[in-house]
RODREN-624292 format. One record per residue (C-alpha): residue in one letter; x, y, z. Coordinates in nm, 3 decimals, padded with zeros to 5 digits. Layout:
% residues N
> a,X,Y,Z
...
***
This chain:
% residues 303
> m,-02.414,01.804,00.654
> m,-02.780,01.865,00.506
> n,-03.066,01.914,00.757
> s,-02.951,01.547,00.913
> s,-03.052,01.452,01.235
> v,-02.841,01.167,01.221
> t,-02.519,01.144,01.401
> e,-02.429,00.785,01.367
> f,-02.468,00.480,01.173
> i,-02.491,00.128,01.268
> l,-02.303,-00.122,01.030
> l,-02.463,-00.448,01.038
> g,-02.142,-00.628,00.889
> l,-02.140,-00.961,00.730
> t,-02.309,-01.145,00.955
> q,-02.509,-01.129,01.305
> d,-02.432,-01.460,01.401
> p,-02.187,-01.452,01.669
> g,-02.051,-01.792,01.598
> k,-01.993,-01.661,01.207
> q,-01.844,-01.302,01.370
> k,-01.555,-01.499,01.536
> a,-01.492,-01.683,01.205
> v,-01.510,-01.378,00.988
> f,-01.267,-01.206,01.248
> g,-01.025,-01.510,01.216
> v,-01.039,-01.512,00.833
> f,-01.029,-01.164,00.774
> l,-00.749,-01.076,01.016
> i,-00.542,-01.344,00.821
> l,-00.636,-01.216,00.456
> y,-00.585,-00.849,00.562
> l,-00.230,-00.905,00.725
> a,-00.112,-01.111,00.394
> t,-00.277,-00.832,00.199
> l,-00.040,-00.584,00.404
> s,00.279,-00.803,00.372
> g,00.245,-00.877,00.025
> n,00.189,-00.542,-00.097
> f,00.444,-00.394,00.158
> l,00.689,-00.677,00.015
> i,00.667,-00.549,-00.361
> v,00.686,-00.151,-00.230
> v,01.015,-00.223,-00.053
> t,01.155,-00.473,-00.326
> i,01.084,-00.211,-00.596
> k,01.214,00.059,-00.400
> t,01.537,-00.107,-00.306
> s,01.608,-00.309,-00.626
> r,01.839,-00.177,-00.902
> t,01.716,-00.427,-01.138
> l,01.338,-00.352,-01.138
> g,01.370,00.026,-01.266
> s,01.157,-00.020,-01.576
> p,00.806,00.165,-01.588
> m,00.622,-00.168,-01.518
> y,00.777,-00.163,-01.163
> f,00.760,00.196,-01.128
> f,00.363,00.124,-01.165
> l,00.333,-00.172,-00.996
> f,00.492,00.012,-00.705
> y,00.207,00.235,-00.687
> l,-00.057,-00.035,-00.760
> s,00.093,-00.213,-00.419
> f,00.055,00.104,-00.258
> a,-00.283,00.159,-00.364
> d,-00.381,-00.175,-00.267
> a,-00.259,-00.170,00.090
> c,-00.418,00.165,00.147
> f,-00.761,00.047,-00.041
> s,-00.787,-00.282,00.174
> t,-00.713,-00.062,00.482
> t,-01.026,00.147,00.407
> t,-01.274,-00.135,00.514
> a,-01.104,-00.448,00.607
> p,-00.999,-00.315,00.995
> r,-01.340,-00.180,01.064
> l,-01.479,-00.498,00.935
> i,-01.240,-00.716,01.180
> v,-01.289,-00.507,01.483
> d,-01.669,-00.487,01.452
> a,-01.681,-00.885,01.402
> l,-01.575,-00.905,01.789
> s,-01.750,-00.540,01.893
> h,-02.114,-00.538,02.021
> k,-02.166,-00.187,01.934
> k,-02.080,-00.168,01.548
> t,-02.158,00.192,01.517
> i,-01.969,00.434,01.289
> s,-01.989,00.820,01.313
> y,-02.133,01.051,01.043
> n,-01.782,01.217,00.980
> e,-01.614,00.897,00.995
> c,-01.879,00.749,00.749
> m,-01.808,01.043,00.501
> i,-01.414,00.996,00.543
> q,-01.479,00.653,00.467
> v,-01.684,00.718,00.147
> f,-01.394,00.961,00.026
> t,-01.071,00.729,00.086
> f,-01.257,00.401,-00.035
> h,-01.325,00.590,-00.362
> f,-00.985,00.754,-00.374
> f,-00.786,00.461,-00.360
> g,-01.019,00.236,-00.542
> c,-00.998,00.478,-00.841
> m,-00.615,00.526,-00.793
> e,-00.621,00.120,-00.810
> i,-00.826,00.164,-01.170
> l,-00.603,00.411,-01.305
> v,-00.305,00.257,-01.231
> l,-00.382,-00.096,-01.404
> i,-00.456,00.147,-01.695
> l,-00.108,00.282,-01.698
> m,00.031,-00.080,-01.671
> a,-00.205,-00.186,-01.962
> l,-00.053,00.122,-02.172
> d,00.281,00.009,-02.073
> r,00.225,-00.334,-02.198
> y,00.129,-00.204,-02.520
> v,00.401,00.015,-02.589
> a,00.662,-00.228,-02.481
> i,00.484,-00.514,-02.700
> c,00.374,-00.277,-03.012
> k,00.620,-00.037,-02.985
> p,00.949,-00.210,-02.884
> l,01.202,00.024,-03.035
> r,01.033,00.350,-02.931
> y,00.953,00.202,-02.574
> t,01.225,00.393,-02.371
> t,01.129,00.745,-02.572
> i,00.777,00.701,-02.507
> m,00.763,00.575,-02.149
> s,01.051,00.787,-02.015
> r,01.074,00.841,-01.621
> h,00.927,01.197,-01.677
> v,00.644,01.065,-01.893
> c,00.564,00.773,-01.608
> s,00.582,01.031,-01.332
> v,00.341,01.271,-01.505
> l,00.086,00.977,-01.576
> v,00.104,00.886,-01.194
> i,00.088,01.234,-01.097
> l,-00.276,01.246,-01.351
> a,-00.407,00.944,-01.165
> w,-00.372,01.088,-00.824
> v,-00.560,01.415,-00.971
> g,-00.828,01.223,-01.156
> s,-00.883,00.993,-00.810
> c,-00.906,01.299,-00.597
> i,-01.181,01.438,-00.845
> h,-01.365,01.128,-00.874
> s,-01.364,01.115,-00.475
> l,-01.475,01.491,-00.429
> a,-01.785,01.407,-00.646
> q,-01.868,01.115,-00.472
> i,-01.829,01.284,-00.117
> f,-02.048,01.575,-00.254
> l,-02.298,01.362,-00.323
> a,-02.303,01.190,-00.002
> l,-02.286,01.499,00.169
> r,-02.624,01.611,00.020
> l,-02.819,01.324,00.142
> p,-03.026,01.382,00.449
> f,-03.080,01.141,00.705
> c,-03.373,01.156,00.964
> g,-03.485,00.793,00.981
> p,-03.332,00.436,01.061
> n,-02.972,00.459,01.087
> v,-02.860,00.105,01.007
> i,-02.656,00.037,00.704
> d,-02.678,-00.327,00.580
> h,-02.314,-00.357,00.482
> y,-01.961,-00.364,00.646
> f,-01.855,-00.036,00.516
> c,-01.983,00.316,00.427
> d,-02.066,00.359,00.039
> l,-02.311,00.563,-00.153
> q,-02.530,00.260,-00.256
> p,-02.619,00.154,00.093
> l,-02.639,00.514,00.225
> l,-02.915,00.616,-00.049
> k,-03.169,00.353,00.106
> l,-03.127,00.556,00.418
> a,-03.190,00.918,00.298
> c,-03.508,01.079,00.355
> m,-03.547,01.236,-00.016
> d,-03.615,01.111,-00.349
> t,-03.255,00.976,-00.458
> y,-03.350,00.886,-00.847
> v,-03.137,01.162,-00.948
> t,-02.841,01.125,-00.695
> n,-02.837,00.762,-00.806
> l,-02.811,00.839,-01.160
> l,-02.505,01.076,-01.085
> l,-02.387,00.799,-00.909
> v,-02.381,00.541,-01.193
> s,-02.251,00.824,-01.442
> n,-01.968,00.884,-01.230
> s,-01.853,00.516,-01.051
> g,-02.049,00.302,-01.303
> t,-01.913,00.501,-01.613
> i,-01.543,00.484,-01.480
> c,-01.572,00.115,-01.413
> t,-01.741,00.011,-01.738
> v,-01.519,00.235,-01.965
> s,-01.199,00.135,-01.794
> f,-01.301,-00.203,-01.827
> i,-01.340,-00.156,-02.196
> i,-01.032,00.030,-02.250
> l,-00.849,-00.284,-02.075
> l,-01.020,-00.552,-02.285
> t,-00.937,-00.335,-02.589
> s,-00.586,-00.294,-02.510
> y,-00.539,-00.642,-02.459
> v,-00.682,-00.767,-02.774
> v,-00.484,-00.530,-02.969
> i,-00.168,-00.684,-02.784
> l,-00.269,-01.035,-02.864
> y,-00.324,-00.953,-03.229
> s,00.026,-00.774,-03.238
> l,00.198,-01.088,-03.080
> r,00.130,-01.293,-03.394
> n,00.467,-01.122,-03.517
> h,00.668,-01.221,-03.228
> s,00.889,-01.524,-03.185
> a,00.761,-01.819,-02.955
> e,00.994,-01.696,-02.678
> g,00.863,-01.327,-02.676
> r,00.505,-01.443,-02.726
> r,00.523,-01.670,-02.417
> k,00.687,-01.391,-02.205
> a,00.446,-01.129,-02.293
> l,00.144,-01.360,-02.262
> s,00.258,-01.434,-01.898
> t,00.282,-01.075,-01.789
> c,-00.067,-00.986,-01.961
> t,-00.233,-01.319,-01.803
> s,-00.180,-01.211,-01.449
> h,-00.268,-00.864,-01.540
> f,-00.620,-00.960,-01.713
> i,-00.710,-01.195,-01.416
> v,-00.636,-00.921,-01.181
> v,-00.880,-00.684,-01.403
> v,-01.167,-00.931,-01.435
> l,-01.186,-00.999,-01.071
> f,-01.162,-00.622,-00.997
> f,-01.396,-00.471,-01.252
> g,-01.644,-00.783,-01.276
> p,-01.771,-00.688,-00.927
> c,-01.743,-00.325,-00.950
> i,-01.970,-00.312,-01.274
> f,-02.216,-00.514,-01.084
> i,-02.217,-00.278,-00.784
> y,-02.217,00.062,-00.955
> t,-02.407,00.049,-01.289
> r,-02.774,-00.054,-01.181
> p,-03.076,00.087,-01.048
> p,-03.117,00.211,-00.669
> a,-03.142,-00.156,-00.538
> t,-02.933,-00.340,-00.269
> f,-02.944,-00.740,-00.298
> p,-02.830,-00.969,-00.038
> i,-02.514,-01.095,-00.271
> d,-02.386,-00.721,-00.264
> k,-02.174,-00.785,00.040
> m,-02.007,-01.082,-00.087
> v,-01.948,-00.905,-00.405
> a,-01.779,-00.623,-00.223
> v,-01.558,-00.869,-00.064
> f,-01.409,-00.962,-00.387
> y,-01.299,-00.626,-00.479
> t,-01.236,-00.482,-00.148
> i,-01.047,-00.726,00.013
> g,-00.999,-01.015,-00.248
> t,-00.829,-00.812,-00.527
> p,-00.564,-00.610,-00.321
> l,-00.488,-00.967,-00.177
> l,-00.436,-01.128,-00.542
> n,-00.235,-00.847,-00.682
> p,00.093,-00.918,-00.495
> l,00.045,-01.283,-00.564
> m,-00.064,-01.264,-00.938
> y,00.264,-01.025,-01.008
> t,00.522,-01.202,-00.786
> l,00.464,-01.574,-00.850
> r,00.414,-01.515,-01.214
> n,00.720,-01.293,-01.256
> m,01.095,-01.425,-01.233
> e,01.260,-01.065,-01.229
> v,01.040,-00.960,-00.926
> k,01.127,-01.301,-00.738
> k,01.491,-01.305,-00.800
> a,01.484,-00.931,-00.656
> m,01.322,-01.036,-00.339
> k,01.557,-01.310,-00.312
> k,01.860,-01.111,-00.348
> l,01.724,-00.814,-00.120
> w,01.595,-01.062,00.179
> c,01.892,-01.246,00.160
> s,02.134,-00.983,00.198
> k,01.912,-00.865,00.505
> v,01.915,-01.208,00.646
***
C-alpha cells in the first residue's frame, strides 16, 4: 500500500434512491440465487453423469464453476449494500475483490476459448477428435487456463496496489475495479491506464477476435456436412456465440478506452458480472438435449 491515507472506500452502488434500492435488493437476490442454482445444477449433473464425459462437458463444468465464483465476487455485496446505510469496503477487501473479480473473469474467457477449440476440432477434424482432445490434453488446457488467470489477476492487483489514495474515497460503482479506482488515485494515472488497457483490454479484444474467427472457420467447414450434422453443430455454436457476444461486448466497452467513467458503466457492468453467469446455464441446458436428459435422469433417481 503506497503512501495511502485511505483505509476504506464507500461504494455508491447502482442507485441512491431508497425505493429503488429495495428493488435492487429483490431483483438481484433472485438473479444471484438463480445463477448459483443453475450453475450448481450443471456442475453436479456433469460430475455425476456417465453420459456427459466428452471434452465439451468437461469444459462446461469449469465454465459453470467459474460463472458461480465470478458472480459471487460482486453480487453478494451489491445485494447487502442495497439495504445497508453504511456502504463501506475496507482497502484490503477492495484489493481482494479486484483480484478475485479478474481471476474468475479471465478464467471464464479462457474456458470459452477452450470450448470454441473443442467445437472446432469436433467439426473440422472429426476423425482425429478423440486423439487431439484426450482427457490428458483437456486437463493440461484447463491447468493453463488457471495459470493464465492467475498471471492476469496478479498484474491487475500489482497496478491497484501501486495507486496512492489520499483524497475522496467514494467509488461511484457497486464493486471495486481498477477503472473507478484510477479516478480516486492522487497521482497521474495515464501510464497505469495504458497498462490496464494493454492487459484487460487486449485480453478481451484478442479473445473476442479468436472466438469470432473460430466460428467463421466452423461455419465455413459445415458446408460439407449433412443437413442433420449442420443443424446439430449450429445449435451448439449458436448458444456459444450468444454468450460470447453478451460477455465480450460490455468487457471491450469498459476496458479498451481512455481513462474516463460514464454513468452507463454500471449498467454495462451488470451485463457481464451478473447477466452472463445467469445466461450461461440457460444457454447450455435449454439448447442441449444430452444435458437435459442427464439432468432428468439424475434428479428423478434422487427423488
